[in-house]
C-alpha positions in Angstrom: 40.6 -25.8 37.3 39.9 -21.9 36.7 37.9 -20.1 39.5 35.7 -17.1 38.6 34.7 -14.5 40.9 30.9 -14.7 41.2 30.6 -11.1 42.7 30.0 -7.5 41.1 32.0 -7.1 38.2 32.3 -3.3 37.2 31.0 -2.5 33.6 33.7 -1.4 30.9 31.9 -1.1 28.3 30.3 2.0 26.1 27.5 3.6 28.6 24.4 4.6 26.1 21.8 7.4 26.5 18.4 6.8 28.1 16.8 7.6 24.8 18.5 4.7 23.0 17.9 2.0 25.4 15.4 0.7 22.6 18.0 0.0 20.0 19.1 -2.8 21.5 15.8 -4.7 21.3 15.3 -3.6 18.1 18.6 -4.9 16.8 17.9 -7.9 18.5 14.5 -8.5 17.4 15.7 -8.1 13.9 18.9 -10.4 14.1 16.3 -12.9 15.3 14.0 -12.4 12.5 16.3 -12.4 9.7 18.0 -15.7 10.8 15.1 -17.2 9.2 15.9 -17.9 5.8 11.9 -18.0 4.3 12.3 -14.2 5.3 15.0 -13.6 3.6 13.9 -14.9 0.7 10.5 -13.0 1.3 12.8 -10.1 1.2 14.2 -10.8 -1.8 11.3 -10.9 -3.4 9.7 -8.1 -1.9 12.7 -6.4 -4.1 11.3 -7.0 -7.6 8.5 -4.1 -7.4 11.3 -1.6 -6.9 13.7 -2.8 -9.8 10.3 -2.8 -11.7 10.1 0.8 -10.6 13.6 1.4 -10.9 13.6 -0.1 -14.4 10.7 2.3 -15.2 12.3 5.7 -14.0 15.6 5.2 -16.0 13.8 4.1 -19.4 11.7 7.5 -19.0 14.9 9.6 -18.0 16.5 8.1 -21.0 13.6 8.8 -23.3 13.6 12.2 -21.9 16.8 12.6 -23.0 15.7 11.0 -26.7 19.3 8.5 -26.1 19.6 5.8 -28.7 20.2 3.3 -26.0 16.0 3.2 -25.3 14.9 2.9 -28.9 14.9 -1.2 -28.7 12.6 -0.6 -25.5 9.8 1.8 -27.4 8.2 -1.3 -29.2 7.2 -2.4 -25.5 6.0 0.7 -24.3 3.0 1.2 -27.1 0.3 0.7 -24.3 1.5 4.3 -23.7 -0.4 6.8 -25.7 1.7 7.8 -28.5 1.2 11.9 -27.6 3.1 10.9 -24.5 5.7 8.9 -25.7 6.1 11.9 -28.2 6.6 14.7 -25.6 8.1 12.2 -22.6 9.2 15.2 -20.6 5.9 17.2 -20.3 4.2 14.2 -19.2 6.9 13.4 -16.5 5.1 14.0 -13.4 1.7 11.8 -14.9 4.4 9.1 -15.3 6.6 9.2 -12.2 3.3 9.3 -10.2 1.6 6.6 -11.7 4.7 4.6 -11.4 5.1 5.1 -7.4 1.1 4.6 -7.2 1.9 1.2 -8.9 5.0 0.4 -6.5 3.7 1.4 -3.4 0.5 -0.7 -4.1 2.4 -3.6 -4.8 5.2 -3.1 -2.1 1.8 -2.6 0.6 0.4 -6.5 0.0 4.0 -7.3 0.5 4.3 -5.6 3.6 1.1 -7.3 4.8 2.5 -10.4 4.8 6.1 -9.4 5.9 4.2 -8.5 9.1 2.7 -11.6 9.1 5.8 -13.2 9.2 7.7 -10.9 11.8 5.1 -9.4 14.0 2.8 -11.9 16.0 6.1 -13.0 17.9 7.3 -9.9 19.1 5.4 -9.4 22.6 3.5 -13.0 22.6 6.7 -15.4 22.9 7.8 -12.5 25.9 4.4 -12.8 27.5 4.6 -16.8 26.8 7.9 -17.3 28.1 7.5 -14.7 30.9 10.5 -12.5 29.8 9.1 -9.2 30.5 10.7 -9.5 33.8 14.0 -10.0 32.6 13.5 -6.5 30.1 12.4 -4.2 33.0 14.9 -5.4 35.6 17.2 -3.2 33.5 17.0 0.6 33.5 14.2 0.2 30.4 11.2 2.1 30.4 8.1 0.7 28.9 7.8 2.8 26.2 11.4 1.6 25.5 10.3 -1.5 25.3 7.3 -0.6 22.9 9.2 1.8 20.7 12.2 -1.3 20.3 9.9 -3.5 19.2 8.2 -1.4 16.7 11.3 -0.7 15.1 11.5 -4.4 14.1 8.6 -3.7 12.3 9.9 -0.2 10.9 13.4 -1.1 10.3 12.0 -4.2 7.8 8.8 -2.0 6.1 11.6 1.0 5.9 13.7 -2.0 3.2 10.7 -2.8 1.2 9.1 0.7 0.9 11.3 4.1 1.9 14.7 2.4 0.6 13.8 1.3 -2.7 11.6 4.4 -3.1 14.4 6.9 -2.6 17.0 4.8 -4.2 14.6 4.5 -7.4 14.3 8.5 -7.2 17.8 8.7 -7.2 18.4 6.4 -10.9 15.7 8.4 -12.3 17.3 11.6 -11.8 20.6 10.6 -13.0 19.6 8.8 -15.7 17.6 12.2 -16.9 20.4 14.3 -16.2 17.8 17.6 -15.9 17.6 18.9 -12.3 13.9 20.5 -13.6 12.8 16.7 -12.0 13.5 17.9 -8.4 11.1 20.8 -9.0 8.5 18.5 -10.7 8.6 15.2 -8.9 10.2 15.9 -5.6 6.5 15.7 -3.9 6.6 12.0 -4.4 9.7 11.3 -2.5 8.5 13.0 0.0 5.1 11.7 0.0 6.5 8.2 -0.5 8.8 8.3 2.5 5.6 9.4 4.8 3.5 7.3 3.0 6.5 4.4 4.7 6.1 6.2 7.9 2.3 6.1 8.1 2.2 2.4 7.3 5.2 1.4 9.7 3.5 3.3 12.3 -0.4 2.3 11.9 0.2 -1.6 11.0 3.4 -1.8 13.3 1.1 -0.5 16.5 -1.7 -2.2 15.1 0.2 -6.1 15.5 2.2 -5.3 18.6 -1.3 -4.6 20.0 -3.0 -8.0 18.6 0.5 -9.5 19.9 -0.2 -8.4 23.4 -3.5 -10.3 23.6 -2.2 -13.5 23.5 0.9 -15.8 24.5 -0.1 -18.0 21.4 1.4 -16.3 18.3 -0.8 -18.8 16.2 -3.7 -16.9 17.2 -2.5 -13.4 17.0 -1.6 -14.8 12.9 -5.7 -15.2 12.7 -6.2 -11.8 14.2 -3.9 -10.3 11.4 -5.4 -12.3 8.8 -9.2 -11.0 10.0 -8.0 -7.3 9.7 -6.4 -7.7 6.4 -7.6 -10.1 4.9 -11.0 -10.7 5.4 -11.6 -7.0 5.4 -10.1 -6.6 2.5 -12.7 -9.3 1.2 -15.8 -7.8 2.6 -14.8 -4.6 1.5 -14.5 -6.0 -2.2 -17.5 -7.5 -1.7 -19.6 -4.6 -0.5 -18.4 -2.6 -3.6 -18.9 -5.0 -6.1 -22.9 -5.9 -4.9 -23.2 -2.0 -5.2 -21.8 -1.5 -8.8 -24.2 -4.8 -9.7 -27.2 -3.0 -8.3 -26.3 0.2 -10.2 -25.1 -1.4 -13.4 -28.7 -3.4 -13.6 -31.1 -0.2 -12.6 -29.0 1.5 -15.6 -29.9 -1.5 -18.1 -33.6 -1.2 -16.9 -34.0 2.6 -17.7 -32.3 1.9 -20.9 -35.3 -0.1 -21.5 -33.3 -2.6 -23.9 -35.3 -4.4 -26.3 -34.8 -8.4 -26.8 -32.8 -10.1 -28.8 -34.6 -13.2 -29.7 -35.6 -14.2 -33.1 -39.3 -13.3 -34.2 -41.7 -14.5 -36.5 -41.8 -13.4 -40.0 -39.2 -10.9 -39.2 -37.3 -9.8 -42.6 -33.2 -10.1 -42.3 -33.1 -5.9 -42.7 -35.6 -5.4 -39.8 -33.6 -8.2 -37.6 -30.2 -6.1 -38.4 -32.2 -3.0 -37.2 -33.4 -4.3 -34.3 -29.7 -5.9 -33.5 -28.2 -2.3 -34.0 -30.8 -0.7 -31.7 -29.9 -3.2 -29.3 -26.4 -2.6 -29.7 -26.7 1.2 -29.6 -28.8 0.9 -26.1 -26.6 -1.5 -24.5 -23.1 0.8 -25.5 -25.1 3.8 -24.0 -26.0 2.0 -20.8 -22.4 0.6 -20.2 -21.2 4.4 -20.7 -24.0 5.4 -18.6 -23.1 2.8 -15.7 -19.0 4.0 -15.9 -20.1 7.1 -15.3 -22.2 6.7 -12.5 -19.5 4.4 -10.9 -17.1 7.6 -11.1 -19.5 9.5 -9.6 -20.8 7.4 -7.0 -16.9 6.7 -6.1 -16.8 10.2 -4.5 -19.3 9.2 -1.8 -18.9 5.6 -1.8 -18.0 4.1 2.2 -17.2 0.7 1.3 -14.1 0.9 0.8 -13.3 1.8 4.1 -14.1 -1.3 5.5 -11.1 -2.5 4.1 -7.5 -2.0 6.5 -5.3 -1.8 3.1 -8.1 -0.2 1.0 -7.6 2.8 3.9 -3.5 2.6 4.0 -4.2 2.5 -0.1 -6.4 5.3 -0.3 -4.3 7.3 2.0 -1.2 6.9 -0.3 -3.2 8.4 -3.3 -3.8 11.2 -1.7 -0.2 12.0 -0.8 0.8 11.2 -4.5 -2.0 13.0 -5.9 -2.4 9.7 -7.8 -6.4 10.6 -9.2 -5.4 14.1 -10.2 -2.8 12.5 -13.1 -5.2 10.3 -14.1 -7.6 12.9 -15.0 -5.1 15.0 -16.8 -4.1 11.7 -18.8 -8.0 11.1 -19.7 -7.8 14.3 -21.7 -6.2 12.8 -24.4 -9.1 10.6 -24.9 -11.9 11.3 -27.2 -14.3 12.9 -24.4 -17.1 9.8 -25.5 -14.3 7.3 -24.0 -13.1 9.1 -20.4 -15.1 7.9 -18.5 -14.5 4.5 -19.4 -10.5 5.4 -18.9 -11.2 7.1 -15.5 -13.8 4.0 -14.4 -10.7 1.5 -15.3 -8.1 3.5 -13.7 -9.1 5.7 -10.7 -8.9 4.3 -7.3 -11.1 5.5 -4.9 -12.1 8.7 -4.9 -14.2 9.0 -1.5 -12.3 12.1 0.9 -9.0 10.9 2.4 -9.9 12.1 5.7 -12.5 9.4 5.8 -9.5 6.9 5.7 -7.6 8.8 8.0 -10.2 8.4 10.7 -10.3 5.1 10.8 -6.5 4.7 10.6 -6.4 6.9 13.7 -9.3 5.3 15.5 -7.1 1.8 15.3 -4.3 3.5 15.9 -5.7 4.8 19.3 -7.3 1.3 19.5 -3.6 -0.4 19.5 -2.2 2.2 22.3 -5.0 1.4 24.3 -4.8 -2.0 24.0 -0.8 -2.1 24.7 -1.4 0.5 27.6 -3.9 -1.6 29.7 -2.5 -5.4 28.8 0.6 -4.5 30.1 -0.7 -1.9 32.6 0.7 -4.7 35.4 4.0 -4.5 33.9 4.1 -0.9 36.2 4.6 -3.4 39.6 8.3 -3.8 38.5 9.5 -0.1 38.9 
């Protein structure tokens, strides 16, 4: 029977610098999270929007080259303005911007679910099983612990936001074979990477703060659902109520006549009355859409939603609304208000959302600091 020495044994492994000690926590957290089959499966689903982005950018590159390979796909692009398809290179920036905007908006929703699956247990489980003394009995600072836990969220969000955005950009460049893409669209690449960092910093620190508030990860899940889902529903409800009020006011101003049948009314009079009603109704609708576009520049209600704030910052970084305004010039003047109303996102100042996100970031940092402040006794 072998006998092992229980005394001190010298460490012969590679010693790392203090700045990289958080990386061990991140690696362990990723290994634990990716062991879950549901998480791995969800990551695969989260890459579907990336495939759509790659497909669209590659097709657009072939369109710019007038390649015969894309000819069978042209009928599938019938929803695009014919003048855009006739000169795809001229509208490259607009199309690429809109594609990236839809991609980031979709991945934002996937990111919220991914954080819901991985984030709640990052700190709460350590609190529950009293594992923090084991961490801090090593030469590990509190900032190393927090950065290591945040690195798990940042790595997963990088997989679904940053990496696909960079790969799609590279493939779009290869299929186009035109280096002028770098001059026209480099801002989209930088904005996508920066936006991924903003989402990781904001959502990652927020879910860590929530995770530090309870030893039960189920409560953390409920907190996260409240901040993400409930705030989104509340922001949508407030915006819709405000829209309904403006719509009713516009119809009252239009003084639309009733369309009920009248006695002793000739068919010609009835037709004229119905035509007058339809014309008044159309003008009222145009007025509502124009008013919606104007009101969107000062509407604070979307800032109630956490994801709406993240989305607004992303739209500002990409310059999405400016590209929609350029595309609206292709429409007749009477249809531009409807086009902008249908496709443009929130137009209120982006720094409103920035202030909300900065406030949540500061609150999350304070919660983490005070919640785990007693750990300083272990020094």
